[in-house]
N, C-alpha and C positions, 0 to 999 in steps of 0.2 A: 495408290491414291487414298485408300482407307487409312493407311498408317499416318499420312500427313494430316488428315482430318482429326484423327485421334490425338496426335501430338499437339495440334492447335487447340483442341478442347482441353487437354491437360494443362497446356500453358495458360489458357484463359482462366481456368480454375485456380491455378497457382497464383496468377496475377491478382485475381479477385480476393483471395485469402490474404495475400500480402498487403493489399490496399486496405482491407478492413483492419488488419492487425496494426498497421501504421496509424490509421485514424484513431484507433482505441488508445494507443500509446500517446499520441499527441494530445488527446482529450485528457488523459490522466496527468500529463505534464502541465497542461493549462490549469487544471484544478489545483495541483500542488502550488503552482506559482501564485494563483489567486489566494490560496489559503495563507501563504507566507506574506503576501502583501497585506492581508488583513491583520495578521499577527504583528508584523513589524510597524504598522501604522497606529497600533494601539499605544496611547501615551503612557499607560501603566505597565507596559510589557516588561521593562527593566526591573520594576519592583515586584511584579507578580511571578516572574520566571523562577527565581530561587524557591519561592513558596510551592509552585507546581512541581518542581523537581523533587523537593523534600516530600511532598505528598505522594508522588509516584514511588519513591524509594520506600516510604513507610508502608504503602499498600503492598509492595513486593515483599517486604520483610514480613508483614503480617501473613501473607499467603504462604510463605515458606514455613513460618512457625505453625500455621494451621495444618499444613501438609505433614509436618513432622509429628505434631500431636495426633493426627489421625492415624498415621502409621504406628505410633506407639500404642495407641488405644486398641488397634486391631491385632497387635502381637500378643 
């Protein structure tokens, strides 16, 4: 009898964890969908997108160059 109670408790805990995990994933999916709706409803999105992409590429390149310079100066 004790084994059945323990199994039921373990099953209840697993069910609760799975339910919380699913709720968290659904909430993040809703947040992503809401963000995309906001971005795509922006009338200037098409004009601003290439500028943002270039900005992030330039920031990445600057970070790479800074890391290389830091390694060179430490050697």
